[in-house]
C-alpha positions in Angstrom: -61.8 -67.9 48.7 -58.6 -66.3 50.3 -56.4 -69.4 49.2 -57.6 -69.0 45.6 -56.6 -65.4 45.5 -53.4 -66.6 47.0 -52.9 -68.9 44.1 -53.5 -66.3 41.6 -51.0 -63.7 43.1 -48.4 -66.7 43.3 -48.9 -67.4 39.6 -48.9 -63.6 38.7 -45.6 -63.4 40.5 -44.1 -66.4 38.8 -45.5 -65.1 35.5 -43.5 -61.9 36.1 -40.3 -63.5 37.2 -40.2 -65.4 33.8 -41.1 -62.2 31.5 -38.2 -60.5 33.5 -35.7 -63.3 32.7 -36.9 -63.0 28.8 -36.4 -59.3 29.1 -32.9 -59.6 30.4 -31.7 -62.1 28.1 -32.9 -60.0 25.1 -31.0 -57.2 26.3 -27.7 -59.6 26.9 -28.3 -60.6 23.0 -28.5 -57.3 21.8 -25.5 -56.2 23.9 -23.7 -59.5 22.2 -23.9 -58.0 18.8 -23.3 -54.6 19.5 -21.0 -53.2 16.7 -19.3 -51.2 19.6 -18.3 -54.6 21.0 -14.6 -54.8 20.2 -14.5 -58.8 21.3 -17.1 -59.3 18.8 -15.8 -57.5 15.9 -12.4 -59.1 15.9 -13.8 -62.5 15.6 -15.8 -61.7 12.6 -15.1 -62.0 9.1 -16.9 -59.0 8.1 -15.6 -55.1 7.5 -17.3 -51.7 7.1 -16.2 -50.0 4.2 -16.4 -46.2 3.7 -16.0 -43.8 0.9 -16.7 -40.4 -0.2 -18.7 -39.1 -3.3 -15.8 -38.6 -6.2 -16.7 -39.2 -9.7 -15.7 -41.5 -11.6 -14.1 -43.4 -8.5 -16.9 -43.6 -5.8 -20.4 -42.0 -6.4 -23.9 -43.2 -6.2 -25.7 -44.3 -9.6 -29.3 -43.5 -10.3 -30.5 -46.1 -8.3 -28.9 -45.0 -5.4 -26.3 -47.8 -5.6 -22.4 -46.9 -4.7 -20.5 -47.7 -7.7 -17.5 -46.4 -9.8 -13.8 -47.3 -11.0 -12.9 -47.7 -7.3 -15.8 -49.2 -6.1 -15.7 -52.0 -8.4 -12.0 -53.2 -7.8 -12.7 -53.3 -3.7 -16.2 -55.2 -4.2 -14.0 -57.7 -6.5 -11.2 -57.8 -4.1 -13.9 -58.6 -1.0 -15.9 -61.2 -3.0 -12.7 -63.0 -3.8 -11.1 -62.8 -0.1 -14.9 -64.1 1.1 -15.3 -61.2 3.2 -18.7 -59.6 3.8 -19.1 -56.0 3.7 -21.5 -52.9 3.7 -20.5 -49.9 1.8 -21.5 -46.4 3.1 -20.8 -43.1 1.3 -20.1 -40.0 3.5 -18.6 -36.7 3.2 -14.6 -37.2 3.3 -14.1 -36.0 6.8 -16.6 -38.1 8.3 -15.2 -41.6 6.4 -11.9 -40.7 7.1 -12.6 -40.3 11.1 -14.6 -43.5 11.0 -11.3 -45.4 9.1 -9.0 -43.7 11.4 -10.9 -44.3 14.8 -12.7 -47.7 14.3 -11.6 -51.1 13.8 -12.7 -53.4 10.8 -13.0 -50.6 8.5 -11.6 -50.1 4.7 -11.7 -46.7 3.4 -10.7 -45.9 -0.5 -10.3 -44.0 -2.6 -7.6 -42.3 0.0 -4.5 -40.7 -1.2 -1.3 -42.3 0.8 0.5 -39.4 2.5 3.3 -39.3 5.1 0.7 -37.8 7.7 -1.6 -40.8 7.2 0.6 -43.7 7.0 0.9 -44.5 10.7 -2.9 -45.2 10.9 -3.8 -47.8 8.2 -2.5 -50.9 6.3 -2.2 -49.6 3.1 -2.8 -51.5 -0.2 -1.4 -49.7 -3.2 -2.0 -48.6 -6.1 -5.8 -49.1 -6.2 -5.8 -47.5 -9.6 -4.0 -45.2 -11.8 -3.4 -41.9 -9.9 -5.4 -38.9 -11.8 -3.8 -35.7 -12.1 -4.8 -32.5 -10.2 -5.3 -29.5 -11.9 -6.3 -25.8 -11.0 -9.4 -24.4 -12.8 -10.9 -20.8 -12.8 -13.7 -19.6 -14.4 -13.5 -19.0 -18.3 -14.9 -15.3 -17.6 -12.1 -14.4 -15.4 -9.8 -13.3 -18.3 -7.6 -11.2 -15.9 -6.9 -14.2 -13.8 -3.6 -15.6 -15.4 -1.2 -18.1 -13.6 2.3 -18.7 -15.0 4.2 -20.6 -12.4 3.4 -22.1 -9.2 4.1 -18.9 -6.8 1.2 -17.4 -8.7 -1.3 -19.6 -7.1 -1.1 -17.8 -3.7 -2.2 -14.7 -4.9 -5.6 -16.1 -5.2 -8.1 -17.6 -3.0 -9.1 -21.4 -3.4 -11.8 -23.8 -2.2 -10.8 -27.4 -0.7 -12.3 -30.1 0.9 -11.5 -30.3 4.5 -9.2 -33.0 5.4 -7.9 -34.3 2.1 -4.4 -34.3 1.4 -4.9 -31.2 -1.0 -5.7 -29.7 2.3 -2.5 -30.1 3.9 -0.5 -29.7 0.7 -1.6 -26.3 0.1 -1.2 -25.3 3.9 2.3 -26.5 3.4 2.6 -23.8 0.7 1.9 -21.0 2.9 -1.9 -20.7 2.0 -4.0 -19.6 5.0 -7.3 -21.0 5.9 -9.9 -18.1 5.9 -7.9 -16.0 3.9 -7.0 -17.5 0.7 -7.9 -20.9 1.5 -11.6 -21.9 2.1 -12.6 -25.6 3.5 -16.1 -27.4 2.4 -17.2 -30.7 3.1 -17.6 -31.8 -0.7 -16.0 -31.3 -4.0 -19.5 -30.1 -5.2 -19.3 -27.5 -2.7 -16.1 -26.3 -3.9 -17.3 -26.1 -7.7 -20.5 -24.0 -6.3 -17.9 -21.9 -4.4 -16.2 -21.0 -7.5 -19.2 -20.7 -9.7 -20.6 -18.0 -7.1 -17.4 -16.2 -7.3 -16.8 -16.8 -3.8 -13.2 -18.2 -4.6 -10.9 -17.7 -7.2 -9.6 -21.2 -8.1 -10.5 -25.1 -7.3 -8.4 -28.0 -7.5 -9.8 -31.2 -9.2 -9.2 -33.8 -11.6 -10.6 -33.7 -15.0 -13.3 -36.3 -15.1 -14.9 -35.2 -11.8 -15.3 -31.5 -12.9 -16.6 -32.5 -16.0 -19.4 -34.7 -14.3 -20.2 -32.1 -11.9 -20.6 -29.1 -14.2 -22.6 -31.7 -16.4 -25.2 -32.6 -13.6 -25.6 -28.8 -13.3 -26.2 -28.6 -17.0 -23.3 -26.4 -17.6 -20.9 -26.5 -20.3 -17.4 -27.4 -20.0 -16.4 -24.4 -21.3 -17.5 -22.6 -18.0 -14.3 -23.4 -16.4 -10.6 -23.2 -17.8 -7.6 -25.4 -16.5 -4.8 -22.9 -15.9 -2.2 -25.1 -13.8 -1.4 -28.6 -13.2 0.1 -29.8 -10.0 3.7 -31.2 -10.1 4.6 -34.9 -9.9 5.7 -34.5 -6.7 2.4 -32.8 -5.2 0.4 -35.8 -6.5 -0.1 -38.8 -4.3 -0.8 -42.6 -4.7 -4.5 -43.6 -4.9 -5.0 -46.4 -2.5 -7.1 -48.4 -0.3 -6.6 -48.8 3.4 -7.6 -50.6 6.5 -7.5 -49.6 9.9 -4.9 -50.5 12.1 -6.8 -52.3 14.9 -8.5 -54.7 12.0 -7.7 -58.5 12.9 -4.7 -59.7 11.1 -6.4 -62.6 9.0 -8.8 -60.0 7.4 -5.8 -57.6 6.4 -4.0 -60.9 4.8 -6.8 -62.0 2.9 -7.5 -58.7 1.6 -3.9 -58.2 0.6 -4.1 -61.7 -0.6 -6.9 -61.4 -3.1 -5.5 -57.8 -4.2 -2.3 -59.6 -5.4 -4.2 -62.5 -6.8 -6.5 -60.2 -8.8 -4.4 -57.3 -9.6 -0.8 -58.5 -9.5 1.1 -55.2 -8.7 4.8 -55.3 -9.2 4.9 -53.9 -5.4 2.9 -54.2 -2.6 3.9 -52.0 0.4 2.3 -52.3 4.0 
């Protein structure tokens, strides 16, 4: 009887050791495919694509799918390059932070500025860069902009971290005083509609779409100024600096084949 119990005990120990081995193997397998494993990412042929909600260039359609003019261009390039990808749409500041800090990330639609130059491999232009204009509520009859210096008399709502944020700071506007920062273009419009700011900056198609989504007339706002050409920027796609060169080269080559721009800078 005693020997039988010993045999059972030995069998239990063996079973336990076997289960422990498989458990450890499972943990090692998960670690091997961890997205934070730099070695694994470097050897892959996949990129994470990030963008922001900005009609008509990148936005969610009625089925919750990321689409838009820029989106379709990016998709066609990656398909031609035979690079697998996943597209995520986040507030601008989050998308930019991911692309700036992580490898194997492609970001669009992004404006190319001197401050951003060092962080990415640039592929430009992604599409024709739309003009940014300044809008007020049509009901503000007393608000008149005759020249650029008049802008500093009024308050603006700007999306945090965008090239417009930096532009207006450089023009002398002060955060919390006449420059108020939000997380999205929609929030900027709400700030204007609620009379919390005097002006906002946007492209024509985007502001019309946002007004339409709120069942508001296009006449709700009025364009009062268009930024000078030197204050506009080139609309691009960009790849994080730590991304393997073979991925960057594939994307760049497919871009050339499909869209044949006259110049393509690194």
